[in-house]
C-alpha positions as CSV (number, residue, x, y, z in Angstrom):
1,M,-56.3,-116.7,-86.2
2,G,-57.5,-117.0,-89.8
3,L,-56.5,-119.7,-92.2
4,L,-54.2,-119.1,-95.1
5,T,-55.8,-120.6,-98.2
6,F,-53.9,-121.1,-101.4
7,S,-56.2,-120.9,-104.4
8,F,-55.2,-121.2,-108.0
9,N,-56.2,-122.4,-111.5
10,I,-54.2,-125.5,-112.6
11,T,-54.3,-127.8,-115.5
12,L,-54.1,-131.6,-115.3
13,D,-50.4,-131.4,-116.1
14,G,-49.7,-128.8,-113.5
15,C,-49.6,-125.7,-115.6
16,V,-50.5,-122.5,-113.8
17,D,-50.3,-120.1,-116.7
18,H,-53.3,-117.8,-116.1
19,Q,-54.2,-117.9,-119.8
20,E,-54.7,-121.7,-119.9
21,G,-57.8,-122.0,-117.6
22,I,-61.4,-121.8,-118.6
23,A,-62.7,-118.3,-118.0
24,D,-66.5,-118.5,-117.8
25,D,-69.3,-117.5,-115.4
26,E,-68.9,-120.8,-113.5
27,T,-65.2,-120.3,-112.8
28,H,-65.8,-116.6,-112.0
29,A,-68.5,-117.6,-109.5
30,F,-66.1,-120.1,-107.9
31,F,-63.5,-117.4,-107.3
32,T,-66.1,-114.8,-106.3
33,R,-67.3,-117.1,-103.5
34,L,-63.7,-117.6,-102.3
35,L,-63.2,-113.8,-102.3
36,D,-66.5,-113.3,-100.4
37,D,-65.4,-115.9,-97.8
38,S,-62.0,-114.4,-97.2
39,G,-60.9,-111.4,-95.2
40,A,-58.0,-110.4,-97.4
41,M,-55.9,-111.2,-100.5
42,L,-52.2,-112.0,-100.4
43,W,-50.0,-111.8,-103.5
44,G,-46.4,-111.5,-104.5
45,R,-45.3,-108.4,-106.3
46,A,-45.5,-109.8,-109.9
47,T,-49.0,-111.2,-109.4
48,Y,-50.1,-107.9,-107.7
49,E,-48.8,-105.9,-110.7
50,M,-50.6,-108.2,-113.2
51,M,-53.9,-107.8,-111.2
52,E,-53.4,-104.1,-110.7
53,S,-52.9,-103.5,-114.4
54,Y,-56.4,-104.8,-115.2
55,W,-58.9,-105.3,-112.4
56,P,-59.3,-101.7,-111.2
57,K,-60.2,-100.7,-114.8
58,V,-62.9,-103.4,-114.9
59,A,-64.2,-102.2,-111.5
60,R,-64.4,-98.6,-112.7
61,G,-66.1,-99.6,-115.9
62,D,-63.2,-98.5,-118.2
63,V,-63.1,-102.0,-119.7
64,E,-66.0,-103.9,-121.1
65,A,-66.7,-107.0,-119.1
66,P,-69.6,-109.5,-118.5
67,P,-71.6,-109.0,-115.3
68,M,-69.9,-111.8,-113.4
69,V,-66.5,-110.5,-114.2
70,R,-67.4,-107.0,-113.2
71,E,-68.9,-108.3,-109.9
72,W,-65.6,-110.0,-109.0
73,A,-63.6,-106.9,-109.9
74,T,-65.9,-104.7,-107.8
75,K,-65.6,-106.9,-104.8
76,L,-61.8,-107.2,-105.3
77,E,-61.6,-103.4,-105.4
78,F,-62.8,-103.2,-101.8
79,K,-61.0,-106.2,-100.4
80,P,-57.8,-105.6,-98.4
81,K,-54.8,-106.6,-100.6
82,Y,-51.4,-107.5,-99.1
83,V,-48.3,-107.7,-101.2
84,V,-44.9,-109.3,-100.4
85,S,-42.2,-107.4,-102.1
86,S,-38.6,-106.5,-101.5
87,T,-38.4,-104.1,-104.5
88,R,-41.6,-102.1,-104.4
89,T,-42.9,-99.9,-101.6
90,E,-45.8,-97.9,-103.2
91,F,-49.1,-99.6,-103.9
92,P,-51.7,-97.1,-105.1
93,W,-54.5,-99.6,-105.7
94,T,-57.2,-99.2,-103.1
95,H,-56.7,-101.1,-99.8
96,S,-53.3,-102.3,-100.8
97,H,-50.6,-102.9,-98.1
98,L,-47.0,-104.0,-98.1
99,I,-45.7,-106.9,-96.1
100,A,-42.0,-106.2,-95.6
101,G,-39.3,-107.7,-93.5
102,D,-39.4,-111.2,-92.2
103,L,-41.9,-113.2,-94.3
104,R,-42.8,-115.7,-91.7
105,S,-43.7,-113.1,-89.0
106,G,-45.4,-110.8,-91.5
107,V,-47.7,-113.5,-92.8
108,R,-48.4,-114.8,-89.2
109,K,-49.4,-111.3,-88.2
110,L,-51.7,-111.0,-91.2
111,K,-53.3,-114.4,-90.3
112,D,-53.7,-113.3,-86.7
113,A,-55.3,-110.0,-87.8
114,T,-57.7,-111.6,-90.3
115,P,-60.1,-114.0,-88.6
116,A,-62.0,-114.5,-91.9
117,G,-58.9,-115.9,-93.4
118,V,-56.4,-114.8,-96.1
119,L,-56.7,-115.9,-99.8
120,L,-53.3,-116.5,-101.4
121,G,-53.2,-116.2,-105.2
122,S,-49.5,-116.3,-106.2
123,G,-47.7,-119.5,-107.2
124,K,-44.1,-118.5,-106.4
125,L,-45.1,-116.9,-103.1
126,A,-47.1,-120.1,-102.3
127,A,-44.0,-122.2,-102.7
128,E,-42.1,-120.0,-100.3
129,L,-45.0,-119.9,-97.8
130,D,-45.3,-123.7,-98.0
131,R,-41.6,-124.1,-97.2
132,L,-42.4,-122.0,-94.1
133,D,-45.4,-124.3,-93.2
134,L,-47.8,-121.4,-93.3
135,I,-50.4,-122.6,-95.8
136,D,-53.4,-124.2,-94.1
137,E,-55.7,-125.0,-97.1
138,Y,-55.6,-125.5,-100.8
139,K,-58.6,-124.7,-103.0
140,F,-57.7,-125.4,-106.6
141,L,-59.8,-125.3,-109.8
142,V,-58.4,-128.1,-111.8
143,H,-59.1,-127.5,-115.5
144,P,-59.6,-130.3,-118.0
145,R,-56.6,-129.3,-120.1
146,I,-53.1,-130.6,-120.8
147,T,-50.9,-127.8,-121.9
148,G,-47.5,-129.4,-122.3
149,H,-45.8,-126.2,-121.1
150,G,-45.1,-124.3,-117.9
151,P,-45.0,-122.5,-115.6
152,K,-45.7,-125.4,-113.3
153,L,-47.0,-125.4,-109.7
154,Y,-44.1,-125.8,-107.2
155,Q,-41.6,-125.9,-110.1
156,G,-38.7,-125.3,-107.7
157,G,-39.7,-128.1,-105.4
158,L,-40.4,-128.4,-101.7
159,P,-38.1,-129.8,-99.0
160,R,-40.6,-132.6,-98.3
161,T,-43.9,-134.0,-99.5
162,R,-47.1,-132.4,-98.2
163,R,-49.8,-134.7,-97.1
164,L,-53.3,-133.3,-97.6
165,D,-56.7,-134.3,-96.5
166,L,-59.6,-134.0,-99.0
167,V,-62.4,-131.8,-97.7
168,S,-64.4,-131.7,-100.9
169,A,-64.3,-132.2,-104.7
170,K,-67.0,-130.7,-106.9
171,P,-67.2,-131.1,-110.7
172,L,-68.3,-128.0,-112.6
173,G,-70.4,-128.0,-115.7
174,N,-67.4,-126.9,-117.8
175,G,-65.4,-130.0,-116.9
176,A,-63.2,-128.3,-114.2
177,I,-63.1,-129.8,-110.7
178,A,-63.1,-127.6,-107.6
179,V,-61.0,-129.3,-105.0
180,H,-60.5,-128.3,-101.4
181,Y,-57.7,-129.9,-99.3
182,R,-56.4,-129.1,-95.8
183,R,-52.9,-129.7,-94.6
184,A,-52.7,-133.0,-92.7
185,R,-50.9,-132.1,-89.5
186,V,-49.2,-135.3,-88.5
């Protein structure tokens, strides 16, 4: 069974607005390594639609992009992408698949079928999967910014505190810190 790893950009005050992080070669390299090390991506519908509206164009060369960004887009194009949605059933982006029905069993089946692991990149979906005790690891890129606005990570709360064990913390040259935590199973 592969691990489910939640990976996200977050500011020091918990903001997860995708426009608030530092977007440079170093941060793209971080996420490209995560993509390379995973067997599949998992998103909620809203995140999928945001990604679908931009990244295929970059991969095709329809949008100007630096080499590091194009490399990530090209790799993402060929990565299996799974989407949790109760409102959408068609996903034309290459290698995209719907997870329908019971969320717990659908994600467990995906983890079982993906020994290289699944990379989760949706904040709202992560909160729901955390409530179901399905997330195994967290790999956050903590940006040296205080935004003073939301959306915030786990804004709706969790039923109980999650204890995590630090695996690694690595400062990047741009001031961000790449942190890797595993769920402490007590």
